[in-house]
C-alpha positions in Angstrom: 161.3 -19.8 -66.6 161.7 -22.3 -63.7 158.0 -23.7 -63.8 156.1 -25.9 -66.4 153.3 -23.1 -66.5 153.6 -20.3 -68.9 152.8 -17.2 -66.4 152.2 -13.3 -66.5 154.8 -11.1 -64.9 152.3 -10.9 -62.1 151.9 -14.3 -61.5 155.7 -15.4 -61.8 156.5 -12.4 -59.1 154.1 -13.9 -56.9 155.3 -17.2 -57.3 159.1 -15.9 -56.5 158.2 -14.0 -53.6 156.4 -16.9 -51.9 159.1 -19.5 -52.5 162.2 -17.0 -51.8 160.7 -14.1 -49.6 161.4 -10.4 -49.7 164.5 -8.8 -49.5 165.9 -5.1 -49.5 166.0 -4.7 -53.2 162.9 -6.3 -54.2 161.1 -3.8 -55.2 163.4 -2.6 -57.1 163.4 -5.6 -59.3 159.7 -5.6 -59.5 160.0 -2.1 -61.3 162.5 -2.6 -63.6 160.6 -5.9 -64.8 157.6 -4.2 -65.1 160.0 -1.5 -67.1 161.2 -4.2 -69.5 157.6 -5.2 -70.2 156.5 -1.6 -71.2 159.6 -1.6 -73.4 159.1 -4.5 -75.3 155.2 -3.4 -75.7 156.2 -0.1 -77.1 158.9 -2.1 -79.4 156.2 -4.3 -80.6 153.1 -1.7 -80.6 151.0 -4.1 -78.6 150.8 -6.3 -75.5 153.9 -8.8 -75.2 151.4 -11.0 -73.9 149.5 -11.4 -77.4 152.2 -13.4 -78.7 151.5 -16.2 -76.1 147.7 -17.5 -76.7 148.4 -19.4 -73.6 148.8 -16.6 -71.4 145.7 -14.6 -73.1 143.9 -17.6 -72.3 144.8 -17.7 -68.5 144.4 -13.7 -67.7 
């Protein structure tokens, strides 16, 4: 993603909102992002963040 840090969806979302602001479709995009995270969690059978130890350390 466009930063040098590895971020969770929550932290990345806050970063984007603070830099770019909120628009009419922002809520929709946030909901869809969480749906994608849930989809991949279910596909893997565990939390997607488990694949990235640097994220787990910073939760």
